[in-house]
Backbone as a chain_set.jsonl record, in Angstrom:
{"seq": "MSVRRVALLGQPVAESLSPRMQNAAFAARGLDWEYVAREVAPPALAEVVAELVSGDFAGANVTIPHKRAVVELCDEAEGESVNTLVFEDGRVLGYNTDKEIVAGIEAQRVCLIGAGGAAKALLPALSGDVRVFSRSGQWPPDATGADLIVNATPVRDELLVEPRPEQAVVDLAYFSDGRPTALVSAARTAGCRVVVDGLEALVRQGAASFELWTGVEPPVGAMRAALGLEA", "coords": {"N": [[133.868, 112.425, 92.348], [131.409, 110.614, 94.386], [128.029, 109.328, 93.43], [125.556, 110.916, 95.403], [122.837, 109.247, 97.231], [119.487, 108.853, 97.855], [117.0, 107.156, 99.636], [113.768, 105.565, 99.416], [111.676, 104.368, 101.744], [109.63, 101.86, 102.365], [106.333, 99.868, 102.384], [104.008, 98.761, 100.341], [106.09, 99.839, 97.77], [106.358, 99.862, 95.047], [104.402, 101.23, 93.202], [105.029, 103.763, 93.543], [105.471, 107.202, 92.811], [107.618, 109.057, 93.487], [110.357, 108.456, 93.05], [110.514, 109.192, 90.259], [109.791, 111.701, 90.399], [111.402, 112.829, 92.34], [114.253, 112.255, 91.081], [114.005, 113.804, 88.735], [114.029, 116.094, 89.66], [116.588, 116.356, 90.943], [118.107, 116.286, 88.426], [117.202, 118.491, 87.173], [118.663, 120.241, 88.8], [120.971, 119.995, 88.312], [122.566, 118.108, 89.973], [124.184, 115.273, 91.009], [122.827, 113.061, 92.127], [120.789, 110.228, 93.289], [117.777, 108.808, 93.603], [116.282, 106.317, 95.095], [113.736, 103.52, 95.297], [112.878, 101.169, 97.979], [111.805, 98.302, 99.059], [110.676, 97.541, 102.327], [110.232, 95.411, 104.851], [108.479, 95.69, 108.037], [110.076, 94.466, 110.176], [112.568, 94.733, 109.38], [113.338, 97.349, 109.115], [114.965, 98.652, 111.168], [117.633, 97.703, 110.508], [117.911, 98.377, 107.925], [117.925, 101.103, 108.069], [120.161, 101.865, 109.426], [121.983, 100.662, 107.807], [121.898, 102.553, 105.437], [122.783, 104.777, 106.601], [125.376, 104.3, 107.361], [126.421, 104.368, 104.706], [126.476, 105.63, 101.405], [124.575, 107.26, 101.536], [122.302, 110.275, 101.474], [119.963, 110.517, 102.907], [116.625, 109.921, 103.444], [113.203, 108.999, 102.294], [110.244, 108.129, 104.075], [107.475, 105.961, 103.998], [104.331, 104.536, 104.068], [104.587, 101.39, 105.706], [105.81, 102.884, 107.946], [106.054, 105.459, 108.991], [105.461, 106.195, 111.743], [107.041, 104.344, 113.216], [109.639, 104.567, 112.513], [110.484, 106.808, 113.894], [111.559, 106.012, 116.599], [113.94, 105.359, 115.675], [115.548, 107.526, 115.207], [117.777, 110.207, 116.119], [116.972, 112.583, 116.6], [113.688, 113.918, 116.232], [111.13, 115.221, 114.472], [108.087, 115.534, 115.874], [105.33, 112.89, 116.276], [105.49, 111.407, 113.923], [107.178, 110.923, 111.062], [108.384, 111.61, 107.864], [110.493, 112.295, 106.404], [113.962, 111.408, 106.359], [117.247, 112.916, 107.482], [120.698, 112.3, 107.064], [123.218, 112.991, 109.007], [126.535, 113.375, 109.751], [126.701, 110.643, 110.894], [124.359, 110.76, 112.378], [120.775, 110.553, 112.878], [118.096, 112.503, 111.512], [114.881, 113.165, 111.873], [112.246, 114.337, 109.785], [109.062, 115.856, 109.401], [107.632, 116.496, 106.527], [105.25, 116.357, 105.588], [103.138, 118.169, 106.498], [103.339, 120.362, 104.95], [101.536, 119.924, 102.867], [98.913, 120.496, 103.652], [99.465, 123.14, 104.296], [98.226, 126.41, 104.709], [95.648, 126.298, 104.08], [92.862, 127.183, 105.342], [90.805, 126.066, 108.153], [87.632, 125.544, 109.667], [86.453, 123.309, 110.901], [87.507, 120.019, 110.783], [87.312, 117.13, 108.921], [88.956, 114.22, 109.355], [90.2, 111.535, 107.596], [91.391, 108.597, 108.732], [94.003, 107.201, 110.65], [96.763, 106.455, 110.811], [100.078, 106.811, 110.263], [100.396, 108.92, 108.403], [98.321, 110.308, 108.857], [98.723, 111.248, 111.572], [101.101, 112.74, 110.93], [99.87, 114.945, 109.631], [98.266, 116.108, 111.494], [99.452, 118.205, 113.259], [99.461, 120.408, 111.385], [96.948, 121.037, 111.05], [94.271, 123.293, 111.41], [91.654, 124.455, 113.524], [88.768, 122.591, 114.673], [89.228, 119.127, 114.794], [88.094, 116.126, 113.601], [88.527, 112.752, 113.775], [88.648, 109.908, 112.08], [88.519, 106.156, 111.429], [88.577, 102.999, 110.665], [89.163, 101.301, 112.915], [88.309, 102.827, 114.765], [85.926, 105.414, 115.417], [83.574, 105.101, 112.952], [81.35, 105.075, 110.171], [83.089, 107.613, 108.203], [81.997, 111.091, 108.889], [81.404, 114.103, 107.157], [79.677, 116.202, 107.903], [79.013, 119.542, 108.348], [81.892, 119.841, 108.319], [84.431, 122.011, 106.868], [86.82, 121.207, 105.739], [87.879, 118.295, 104.297], [90.151, 115.648, 104.651], [91.484, 112.715, 103.387], [93.755, 110.463, 104.53], [94.292, 107.972, 104.056], [95.063, 105.007, 102.241], [92.818, 104.379, 100.536], [91.517, 104.559, 97.322], [89.533, 103.723, 95.325], [87.002, 103.78, 96.645], [84.44, 105.842, 97.585], [84.343, 107.625, 100.519], [83.27, 109.772, 101.374], [80.732, 112.106, 100.791], [81.722, 114.956, 99.076], [80.934, 118.51, 99.417], [80.19, 121.68, 97.682], [81.222, 123.823, 99.229], [83.138, 122.767, 100.703], [86.876, 122.237, 101.166], [89.04, 120.035, 100.069], [91.409, 117.286, 100.627], [93.358, 114.768, 99.492], [95.479, 112.159, 99.945], [95.856, 109.906, 98.631], [96.967, 108.266, 95.348], [96.623, 107.526, 92.07], [99.017, 105.675, 90.036], [98.907, 106.256, 87.261], [97.943, 108.531, 87.051], [95.063, 109.26, 86.839], [92.092, 110.543, 88.512], [91.451, 109.783, 91.996], [88.441, 108.416, 93.576], [87.453, 110.298, 95.539], [88.648, 112.485, 94.74], [87.731, 113.033, 92.112], [84.92, 113.209, 92.812], [84.968, 115.466, 94.347], [85.833, 117.432, 92.377], [83.709, 117.465, 90.469], [81.841, 118.37, 92.156], [82.341, 120.956, 92.612], [84.248, 121.893, 94.544], [85.655, 124.149, 96.898], [88.566, 124.231, 97.277], [90.693, 121.627, 95.877], [93.372, 119.481, 96.626], [94.909, 116.993, 95.061], [96.556, 113.624, 95.329], [98.906, 113.569, 93.765], [99.467, 116.394, 93.668], [99.869, 116.836, 96.498], [101.982, 115.203, 96.957], [104.035, 116.458, 95.653], [104.121, 118.78, 97.246], [105.181, 117.915, 99.696], [107.441, 116.623, 98.879], [108.867, 118.582, 97.765], [109.693, 120.129, 100.092], [111.119, 118.18, 101.236], [113.38, 117.463, 99.609], [114.78, 119.936, 99.877], [115.772, 120.014, 102.303], [117.581, 117.784, 102.079], [119.263, 118.403, 100.337], [120.101, 121.269, 100.629], [119.249, 122.979, 98.526], [117.17, 125.046, 96.695], [114.185, 123.853, 95.836], [113.323, 122.555, 92.493], [110.331, 123.221, 91.794], [108.641, 123.425, 89.438], [109.832, 121.533, 87.654], [109.35, 118.999, 89.115], [106.764, 118.935, 89.294], [106.168, 118.68, 86.399], [107.239, 116.059, 85.941], [105.342, 114.626, 86.977], [103.287, 114.95, 85.363], [101.606, 117.301, 86.006], [100.584, 120.609, 85.49], [102.987, 123.243, 85.4]], "CA": [[133.04, 112.509, 93.551], [130.696, 109.434, 94.262], [126.998, 109.899, 93.608], [124.81, 110.91, 96.481], [121.735, 109.002, 97.225], [118.313, 109.168, 98.774], [116.076, 105.951, 99.491], [112.278, 105.496, 99.727], [111.592, 103.154, 102.393], [107.984, 101.489, 102.624], [106.013, 98.607, 101.819], [104.441, 98.619, 99.09], [106.591, 100.929, 97.03], [106.376, 99.702, 93.629], [103.784, 102.337, 92.46], [105.38, 105.18, 94.108], [105.954, 108.234, 91.725], [108.619, 109.544, 94.105], [111.584, 108.149, 92.39], [110.253, 109.831, 89.101], [109.738, 113.102, 90.727], [112.946, 113.366, 92.822], [115.258, 112.141, 89.8], [113.922, 114.833, 87.676], [114.358, 117.348, 90.642], [118.196, 116.371, 90.84], [118.514, 116.583, 87.162], [116.94, 119.914, 86.995], [119.479, 121.185, 89.563], [122.441, 119.436, 87.866], [122.921, 117.204, 90.978], [124.841, 113.87, 90.667], [122.11, 112.439, 93.053], [119.878, 109.37, 92.725], [116.639, 108.642, 94.548], [115.909, 104.728, 94.654], [112.888, 103.034, 96.119], [113.325, 99.957, 98.608], [110.719, 97.454, 99.582], [111.108, 97.226, 103.656], [109.235, 95.045, 105.751], [108.734, 96.421, 109.384], [111.088, 93.832, 111.049], [113.846, 94.951, 108.84], [113.466, 98.664, 108.915], [116.044, 99.327, 111.781], [118.832, 97.194, 109.935], [118.206, 99.208, 106.71], [118.205, 102.592, 108.101], [121.497, 101.718, 110.061], [122.858, 100.407, 106.402], [121.912, 103.625, 104.883], [123.359, 105.859, 107.534], [126.857, 104.292, 107.054], [126.711, 104.244, 103.28], [126.651, 106.823, 100.831], [123.021, 107.977, 101.312], [122.269, 111.569, 102.364], [118.746, 110.627, 103.678], [115.713, 108.94, 102.967], [111.776, 109.177, 102.562], [109.623, 106.986, 104.696], [106.069, 105.887, 103.866], [103.426, 103.467, 104.751], [103.886, 101.692, 107.458], [107.069, 103.156, 108.842], [106.252, 106.545, 109.663], [105.689, 106.337, 113.143], [108.116, 103.398, 113.972], [110.926, 105.245, 112.281], [110.728, 107.862, 114.86], [112.31, 105.494, 117.407], [115.453, 105.361, 115.171], [115.917, 108.941, 115.02], [118.484, 110.888, 117.119], [116.15, 113.982, 116.928], [112.507, 114.01, 115.304], [109.927, 116.319, 114.524], [106.832, 114.937, 116.218], [105.248, 111.41, 116.606], [105.432, 110.612, 112.738], [108.068, 111.594, 110.292], [108.351, 111.16, 106.581], [111.795, 112.65, 105.778], [115.312, 111.463, 107.366], [118.509, 113.436, 106.852], [121.755, 111.765, 107.855], [124.319, 113.99, 109.433], [127.779, 112.782, 110.661], [125.909, 109.442, 111.618], [123.186, 110.859, 113.133], [119.594, 110.266, 112.02], [117.296, 113.655, 111.986], [113.536, 112.969, 111.343], [111.411, 115.571, 109.783], [107.615, 116.033, 109.14], [107.342, 117.625, 105.554], [103.587, 116.08, 104.968], [102.421, 119.041, 107.124], [103.235, 121.271, 103.965], [100.507, 119.294, 102.093], [97.726, 121.35, 104.191], [99.767, 124.516, 104.624], [97.529, 127.572, 104.053], [94.213, 125.484, 103.957], [91.96, 127.337, 106.711], [89.418, 125.354, 108.226], [87.262, 125.707, 111.569], [86.228, 121.997, 111.576], [88.053, 119.078, 110.006], [87.241, 115.456, 108.842], [90.34, 113.57, 109.015], [89.9, 109.979, 107.493], [92.61, 107.752, 108.644], [94.594, 107.281, 112.046], [97.911, 106.03, 110.97], [101.286, 107.642, 110.281], [100.062, 110.088, 107.573], [97.343, 111.206, 109.515], [99.448, 111.735, 112.589], [101.739, 113.907, 110.477], [99.059, 116.215, 109.242], [97.32, 116.834, 112.527], [99.998, 119.64, 113.682], [99.194, 121.602, 110.664], [95.593, 121.181, 110.642], [93.668, 124.208, 112.071], [90.273, 124.13, 113.945], [88.434, 121.099, 115.522], [89.528, 117.913, 113.849], [87.455, 114.874, 114.006], [89.6, 111.651, 113.422], [87.683, 108.691, 111.603], [89.343, 104.957, 111.215], [87.72, 101.804, 110.868], [89.403, 100.795, 114.076], [87.721, 103.865, 115.943], [84.786, 106.076, 114.721], [83.369, 104.75, 111.225], [82.131, 105.679, 108.857], [83.342, 109.019, 108.358], [80.951, 112.028, 108.802], [81.998, 115.182, 107.013], [78.668, 116.988, 108.186], [79.633, 120.598, 109.06], [83.28, 120.047, 108.004], [85.074, 122.741, 105.825], [87.946, 120.416, 105.046], [88.001, 116.772, 104.305], [91.48, 114.974, 104.436], [91.78, 111.479, 103.369], [94.914, 110.1, 104.897], [94.381, 106.527, 103.943], [95.362, 104.505, 100.874], [91.911, 104.162, 99.777], [91.32, 105.342, 95.957], [88.315, 103.612, 94.734], [85.57, 103.982, 97.3], [84.246, 107.303, 97.874], [84.1, 107.324, 101.766], [82.305, 110.823, 102.029], [80.316, 112.926, 99.775], [81.981, 116.469, 99.391], [80.14, 119.56, 98.842], [81.035, 122.766, 97.015], [81.761, 124.871, 100.277], [84.282, 122.423, 101.365], [87.926, 121.83, 100.675], [89.202, 118.357, 99.936], [92.884, 117.077, 100.285], [93.549, 113.394, 99.313], [96.889, 111.726, 99.914], [95.928, 108.7, 97.95], [96.895, 108.652, 94.091], [97.029, 106.247, 91.168], [100.307, 106.07, 89.419], [98.878, 106.495, 85.959], [97.494, 109.996, 87.156], [93.794, 109.211, 86.861], [91.606, 110.949, 89.888], [90.633, 108.963, 93.005], [86.902, 108.473, 93.823], [87.292, 111.535, 96.307], [89.169, 113.776, 94.08], [86.747, 113.144, 91.152], [83.674, 113.502, 93.335], [85.081, 116.951, 94.701], [86.049, 118.14, 91.095], [82.379, 117.426, 90.057], [81.173, 119.275, 93.223], [83.202, 122.201, 92.568], [84.799, 122.319, 95.738], [86.717, 125.498, 96.886], [89.949, 123.638, 97.009], [91.159, 120.303, 95.697], [94.482, 118.827, 96.444], [94.949, 115.525, 94.944], [97.615, 113.252, 95.865], [100.03, 114.195, 93.097], [99.838, 117.631, 94.118], [100.214, 116.378, 97.813], [103.387, 114.405, 96.661], [105.081, 117.514, 95.224], [104.274, 119.584, 98.198], [106.096, 117.393, 100.721], [108.478, 116.056, 98.212], [109.867, 119.768, 97.513], [110.336, 120.32, 101.304], [112.108, 116.946, 101.574], [114.493, 118.12, 98.606], [115.743, 121.186, 100.354], [116.295, 119.363, 103.554], [118.709, 116.817, 101.865], [120.414, 119.026, 99.276], [120.213, 122.453, 100.751], [119.182, 123.675, 97.161], [115.793, 125.347, 96.405], [113.657, 122.734, 94.875], [112.517, 123.129, 91.232], [109.081, 122.694, 91.958], [108.119, 123.234, 88.131], [110.308, 120.315, 87.082], [108.956, 118.082, 89.998], [105.206, 118.912, 88.718], [106.12, 118.317, 85.092], [107.645, 114.916, 85.931], [104.06, 113.924, 87.414], [102.124, 115.374, 84.456], [101.073, 118.492, 86.304], [100.903, 122.036, 84.837], [103.809, 123.778, 86.126]], "C": [[131.861, 111.656, 93.294], [129.013, 110.136, 94.194], [126.43, 109.871, 94.929], [123.517, 110.154, 96.322], [120.698, 109.052, 98.175], [117.375, 107.816, 98.418], [114.625, 106.365, 99.703], [112.185, 104.243, 100.423], [110.162, 102.81, 102.789], [107.857, 100.16, 102.064], [104.27, 98.581, 101.657], [105.074, 100.026, 98.541], [106.702, 101.303, 95.562], [105.616, 100.755, 92.784], [104.173, 103.764, 92.653], [105.995, 106.112, 92.947], [107.283, 109.019, 92.335], [110.067, 109.679, 93.41], [111.461, 109.109, 90.907], [110.541, 111.533, 89.356], [111.126, 113.439, 91.244], [114.182, 113.346, 91.702], [115.059, 113.269, 89.142], [114.244, 116.155, 88.461], [115.94, 117.248, 90.55], [118.655, 116.757, 89.552], [118.621, 117.867, 86.741], [117.979, 120.758, 87.699], [120.854, 120.997, 89.332], [123.273, 118.923, 89.191], [123.424, 115.906, 90.747], [124.168, 113.035, 91.921], [121.225, 111.468, 92.351], [118.98, 109.099, 93.896], [116.218, 107.013, 94.035], [114.823, 104.128, 95.897], [113.105, 101.556, 96.7], [112.204, 99.538, 99.42], [111.368, 97.202, 101.065], [110.115, 96.789, 104.448], [109.368, 95.448, 107.189], [109.766, 95.605, 110.169], [112.484, 94.309, 110.377], [114.288, 96.541, 108.818], [114.636, 99.141, 109.897], [117.664, 99.032, 111.232], [118.973, 98.014, 108.704], [118.504, 100.603, 106.907], [119.717, 102.695, 108.652], [122.541, 101.223, 108.624], [123.107, 101.789, 105.843], [122.803, 104.633, 105.407], [125.024, 105.591, 107.297], [127.264, 104.164, 105.607], [126.859, 105.453, 102.71], [125.092, 107.696, 100.636], [122.984, 109.32, 102.428], [120.841, 111.657, 103.338], [117.906, 109.704, 102.951], [114.15, 109.56, 103.087], [111.157, 108.036, 103.516], [108.06, 107.148, 104.525], [105.527, 104.837, 104.584], [104.476, 102.025, 104.651], [104.752, 102.19, 108.289], [106.962, 104.676, 109.477], [106.37, 107.063, 111.045], [106.974, 105.576, 113.871], [109.467, 103.757, 113.763], [111.34, 106.21, 113.331], [111.642, 107.537, 116.051], [113.683, 105.355, 117.055], [116.362, 106.59, 114.965], [116.822, 109.621, 116.163], [117.7, 112.318, 117.619], [114.867, 113.694, 115.89], [111.418, 114.846, 115.673], [108.564, 115.62, 114.862], [106.797, 113.498, 116.473], [105.325, 110.668, 115.114], [106.375, 111.712, 111.729], [108.168, 110.85, 108.934], [109.788, 111.378, 105.863], [113.133, 112.236, 106.616], [116.406, 112.138, 106.586], [119.433, 112.856, 107.763], [122.83, 112.714, 107.834], [125.338, 113.496, 110.313], [127.31, 111.642, 111.545], [124.989, 109.763, 112.508], [121.882, 110.746, 112.258], [118.484, 111.592, 112.387], [116.048, 113.189, 111.289], [112.805, 114.21, 111.377], [109.895, 115.207, 109.146], [107.404, 117.013, 107.909], [105.853, 117.349, 104.887], [103.019, 117.351, 105.601], [102.341, 120.367, 105.878], [101.947, 120.946, 102.911], [99.113, 120.232, 102.388], [98.13, 122.615, 104.506], [99.005, 125.602, 103.924], [96.101, 127.385, 103.629], [93.702, 126.011, 105.377], [90.812, 126.617, 106.784], [88.866, 125.534, 109.85], [86.796, 124.326, 111.713], [86.653, 121.077, 110.399], [87.792, 117.781, 109.974], [88.343, 114.721, 108.156], [90.162, 112.123, 108.872], [91.331, 109.253, 107.583], [93.296, 108.096, 110.24], [96.034, 106.737, 112.049], [99.047, 107.107, 110.846], [100.927, 108.934, 109.307], [99.112, 110.939, 108.242], [97.929, 111.947, 110.755], [100.431, 112.962, 112.353], [101.189, 115.178, 110.103], [98.416, 116.889, 110.5], [98.027, 118.207, 113.219], [99.559, 120.531, 112.818], [97.703, 121.795, 110.32], [94.787, 122.255, 111.835], [92.201, 123.863, 112.421], [90.074, 122.88, 114.49], [88.465, 120.105, 114.371], [89.008, 116.575, 114.432], [88.172, 113.688, 113.261], [88.416, 110.387, 113.105], [88.68, 107.419, 111.22], [88.487, 103.95, 111.385], [88.267, 101.139, 111.984], [88.814, 101.772, 115.265], [86.339, 104.187, 115.406], [84.788, 105.58, 113.165], [81.973, 104.701, 111.095], [82.325, 107.024, 109.022], [82.192, 109.8, 108.14], [81.579, 113.403, 108.617], [80.759, 116.377, 106.997], [79.156, 118.249, 108.92], [81.155, 120.888, 109.062], [83.497, 120.958, 106.822], [86.134, 122.013, 105.141], [87.836, 119.016, 105.53], [89.357, 116.538, 103.849], [91.22, 113.312, 104.325], [93.447, 110.943, 103.486], [95.074, 108.694, 104.898], [94.773, 106.081, 102.679], [94.144, 104.252, 99.893], [91.513, 105.017, 98.586], [89.932, 105.058, 95.368], [86.953, 103.831, 95.434], [85.627, 105.481, 97.751], [83.494, 107.201, 99.46], [83.144, 108.504, 102.361], [82.007, 111.542, 100.638], [80.694, 114.393, 99.716], [81.1, 117.427, 98.929], [80.855, 120.871, 98.486], [81.744, 123.706, 98.108], [83.191, 124.235, 100.977], [85.801, 122.302, 100.61], [88.424, 120.341, 101.054], [90.661, 118.183, 99.651], [92.917, 115.356, 100.367], [94.84, 113.04, 99.055], [96.914, 110.735, 98.753], [96.011, 109.113, 96.398], [96.985, 107.423, 93.256], [98.258, 106.828, 90.1], [100.011, 106.447, 87.812], [97.917, 108.059, 85.824], [95.868, 110.169, 87.297], [93.198, 109.651, 88.427], [91.195, 109.541, 90.716], [89.082, 109.245, 93.129], [86.555, 109.871, 94.455], [87.493, 112.557, 95.47], [88.171, 114.087, 92.774], [85.433, 113.556, 91.654], [83.786, 115.098, 93.633], [85.212, 117.859, 93.573], [84.541, 118.465, 90.615], [81.667, 118.596, 90.95], [81.387, 120.673, 92.993], [83.657, 122.75, 93.984], [85.889, 123.178, 95.771], [88.079, 125.221, 96.69], [90.062, 122.165, 96.914], [92.589, 119.965, 95.756], [94.475, 117.587, 96.239], [96.22, 114.86, 95.334], [98.828, 113.277, 95.077], [100.429, 115.532, 93.474], [100.523, 117.74, 95.685], [101.716, 115.978, 97.617], [104.487, 115.523, 96.294], [105.296, 118.532, 96.455], [105.187, 119.352, 99.301], [107.127, 116.985, 99.962], [109.625, 117.332, 98.12], [110.436, 120.012, 98.759], [111.312, 119.287, 101.65], [113.337, 117.302, 100.853], [115.358, 119.078, 99.092], [116.326, 120.663, 101.577], [117.581, 118.557, 103.204], [119.786, 117.718, 100.969], [120.882, 120.552, 99.684], [119.972, 123.402, 99.51], [117.589, 123.991, 97.23], [115.182, 124.35, 95.405], [113.178, 123.368, 93.526], [111.148, 122.495, 91.069], [108.422, 122.486, 90.393], [108.706, 121.881, 87.43], [109.809, 118.917, 87.819], [107.413, 117.849, 89.551], [105.171, 118.301, 87.399], [106.245, 116.89, 85.181], [106.436, 113.937, 86.278], [102.988, 114.229, 86.294], [101.159, 116.505, 85.003], [101.376, 119.801, 85.539], [102.052, 122.682, 86.05], [103.604, 125.124, 86.795]], "O": [[131.256, 111.778, 92.229], [128.739, 111.201, 94.747], [126.712, 108.919, 95.656], [122.967, 110.356, 95.239], [121.001, 109.298, 99.343], [117.07, 107.467, 97.278], [114.361, 107.48, 100.152], [112.521, 103.178, 99.905], [109.579, 103.562, 103.569], [108.708, 99.47, 101.502], [103.462, 98.428, 102.573], [104.614, 101.127, 98.846], [106.968, 102.365, 95.0], [106.127, 101.15, 91.736], [103.719, 104.73, 92.038], [106.936, 105.724, 92.255], [107.975, 109.61, 91.506], [110.728, 110.707, 93.264], [112.473, 109.722, 90.568], [111.247, 112.318, 88.723], [111.884, 114.214, 90.66], [114.929, 114.307, 91.521], [116.103, 113.875, 88.901], [114.677, 117.157, 87.891], [116.509, 118.201, 90.017], [119.591, 117.553, 89.497], [119.574, 118.4, 86.173], [118.203, 121.895, 87.283], [121.765, 121.59, 89.909], [124.433, 119.271, 89.415], [122.662, 115.369, 89.943], [124.91, 112.389, 92.662], [120.878, 111.617, 91.18], [119.402, 109.161, 95.051], [115.927, 106.652, 92.894], [115.02, 104.242, 97.107], [113.514, 100.719, 95.895], [111.703, 100.229, 100.307], [112.492, 96.702, 101.104], [109.19, 97.527, 104.789], [110.535, 95.55, 107.567], [110.394, 96.314, 110.956], [113.499, 94.172, 111.061], [115.434, 96.894, 108.539], [115.323, 100.062, 109.454], [118.632, 99.772, 111.409], [120.109, 98.371, 108.394], [119.195, 101.255, 106.124], [120.413, 103.635, 108.27], [123.742, 101.49, 108.576], [124.251, 102.233, 105.741], [123.527, 105.289, 104.659], [125.811, 106.514, 107.087], [128.427, 103.858, 105.341], [127.334, 106.375, 103.374], [124.728, 108.507, 99.784], [123.383, 109.43, 103.587], [120.611, 112.499, 104.207], [118.268, 108.907, 102.086], [113.904, 110.48, 103.867], [111.798, 106.987, 103.593], [107.45, 108.177, 104.817], [106.076, 104.286, 105.537], [105.035, 101.71, 103.601], [104.541, 101.979, 109.483], [107.727, 105.027, 110.376], [107.067, 107.988, 111.461], [107.685, 106.014, 114.775], [110.374, 103.433, 114.528], [112.534, 106.364, 113.59], [112.379, 108.394, 116.539], [114.558, 105.242, 117.913], [117.552, 106.625, 114.65], [116.355, 109.452, 117.289], [117.819, 112.921, 118.686], [115.121, 113.253, 114.77], [110.932, 115.109, 116.773], [107.978, 115.123, 113.901], [107.793, 112.853, 116.8], [105.232, 109.441, 115.078], [106.281, 112.939, 111.681], [108.051, 109.626, 108.876], [110.144, 110.71, 104.892], [113.29, 112.88, 107.654], [116.549, 112.032, 105.368], [119.227, 112.813, 108.976], [123.298, 113.184, 106.797], [125.098, 113.216, 111.487], [127.488, 111.657, 112.763], [124.803, 109.011, 113.465], [121.947, 110.843, 111.033], [118.059, 111.648, 113.541], [116.158, 112.821, 110.119], [112.642, 114.969, 112.333], [109.761, 114.227, 108.413], [107.057, 118.176, 108.117], [105.393, 117.954, 103.918], [102.05, 117.645, 104.901], [101.435, 121.2, 105.894], [101.495, 121.856, 102.217], [98.379, 120.614, 101.476], [97.275, 123.347, 105.006], [99.091, 125.739, 102.704], [95.481, 128.193, 102.938], [94.018, 125.435, 106.418], [89.976, 126.469, 105.892], [89.525, 125.626, 110.886], [86.703, 124.046, 112.908], [86.268, 121.273, 109.247], [88.019, 117.155, 111.01], [88.617, 114.599, 106.962], [89.98, 111.446, 109.884], [92.205, 109.31, 106.718], [93.064, 109.14, 110.849], [96.568, 106.542, 113.141], [98.876, 108.223, 111.337], [101.342, 110.019, 109.714], [99.14, 112.168, 108.169], [97.656, 113.132, 110.951], [100.621, 113.892, 113.137], [101.773, 116.258, 110.184], [98.09, 118.076, 110.503], [97.337, 119.131, 113.65], [99.193, 121.593, 113.323], [97.306, 122.577, 109.456], [94.764, 121.945, 113.026], [91.57, 123.078, 111.713], [91.005, 122.125, 114.772], [87.89, 120.216, 113.289], [89.393, 116.051, 115.477], [88.342, 113.815, 112.049], [87.5, 110.082, 113.868], [89.719, 107.759, 110.655], [87.635, 104.02, 112.271], [87.692, 100.056, 112.09], [88.866, 101.496, 116.463], [85.637, 103.275, 114.97], [85.732, 105.648, 112.377], [81.368, 104.216, 112.051], [81.765, 107.617, 109.944], [81.356, 109.404, 107.327], [82.187, 113.94, 109.543], [80.829, 117.334, 106.225], [79.678, 118.108, 110.026], [81.66, 121.866, 109.614], [82.829, 120.757, 105.808], [86.317, 122.234, 103.944], [87.735, 118.61, 106.687], [89.781, 117.082, 102.829], [90.727, 112.746, 105.301], [94.224, 111.066, 102.54], [95.899, 108.168, 105.645], [94.823, 107.005, 101.867], [94.312, 103.976, 98.705], [91.174, 106.178, 98.815], [89.225, 105.98, 94.961], [85.921, 104.036, 94.795], [86.598, 106.117, 98.159], [82.341, 106.799, 99.613], [82.459, 108.418, 103.381], [82.749, 111.58, 99.657], [79.942, 115.138, 100.345], [80.444, 117.119, 97.935], [81.973, 121.127, 98.932], [82.787, 124.289, 97.815], [84.06, 124.871, 101.572], [85.778, 122.28, 99.38], [88.214, 119.707, 102.087], [91.195, 118.736, 98.689], [92.467, 114.792, 101.365], [95.409, 113.494, 98.063], [97.868, 110.713, 97.976], [95.345, 110.074, 96.012], [97.399, 106.369, 93.739], [98.394, 107.932, 89.572], [100.941, 106.934, 87.169], [97.387, 108.53, 84.817], [95.433, 111.18, 87.848], [93.738, 109.187, 89.431], [90.749, 108.509, 90.214], [88.613, 110.319, 92.753], [85.6, 110.537, 94.057], [86.684, 113.481, 95.379], [87.877, 115.243, 92.468], [84.778, 114.287, 90.912], [82.921, 115.894, 93.268], [84.771, 119.002, 93.686], [84.208, 119.63, 90.397], [81.053, 119.55, 90.472], [80.496, 121.488, 93.232], [83.422, 123.882, 94.406], [86.855, 123.135, 95.009], [88.753, 125.947, 95.959], [89.567, 121.468, 97.799], [93.135, 120.228, 94.684], [94.054, 116.878, 97.153], [97.076, 115.654, 95.724], [99.864, 113.002, 95.681], [101.619, 115.819, 93.601], [101.437, 118.5, 96.006], [102.574, 116.591, 98.253], [105.664, 115.422, 96.64], [106.393, 119.044, 96.681], [105.864, 120.238, 99.822], [108.11, 117.003, 100.703], [110.835, 117.22, 98.312], [111.66, 120.141, 98.762], [112.289, 119.57, 102.343], [114.36, 117.444, 101.523], [116.553, 119.097, 98.797], [117.497, 120.965, 101.806], [118.563, 118.632, 103.942], [121.008, 117.595, 101.043], [121.888, 121.037, 99.167], [120.478, 124.524, 99.504], [116.834, 123.202, 97.798], [115.677, 124.112, 94.304], [112.718, 124.508, 93.459], [110.883, 121.503, 90.39], [107.754, 121.479, 90.158], [107.975, 121.238, 86.676], [109.857, 117.851, 87.206], [106.925, 116.722, 89.472], [104.295, 117.472, 87.149], [105.4, 116.28, 84.527], [106.442, 112.742, 85.983], [101.868, 113.728, 86.387], [100.037, 116.638, 84.514], [102.473, 119.938, 84.997], [101.937, 122.588, 87.272], [104.484, 125.596, 87.514]]}, "num_chains": 1, "name": "protein.A"}
């Protein structure tokens, strides 16, 4: 039986830890599967997706800058932004597993930083009043009165808002060497009630994607261990 494959489509993808995490997950479940990162420029997205569908790929993850554009290539899509593709009988099914990142985090008022595909994917899962901040719209971010701060941008070194202890913080950005971003470092120092860093976020969405592709319960412990997180 040939190896089943899953691709990561984005630009850039060189520093992504998804291949390390997902290949560890496949190995933990004894699956002869392989996860590969593929740098794809926007003009080539449609051609690459068609190539994967006709090949031995079970699906794909989609990251910056393709999460919204790929919806147009799906036969069925879950919302305006998807990060997971499943290929079934030549059809492309798009799913949003990014919403798992904020599942269970209650909030009355949300400061959402970013207006791209990642932010769009999180919106359906965010409770309460959501204020969106982006450099092309309302800026700078204002977390006054918010009980949840979400960074859905690639910004890692710049502290865009100053978190307070009563707030929860979710940061989708991460450094591949595991060191904390400026926002996560500040949140931990402040003693924020909940802190979800980019690596934890990667596991949460990645576990849901793994199950969609394989139909197998994700080995979350192995996925966390692959990223240097406690099981």
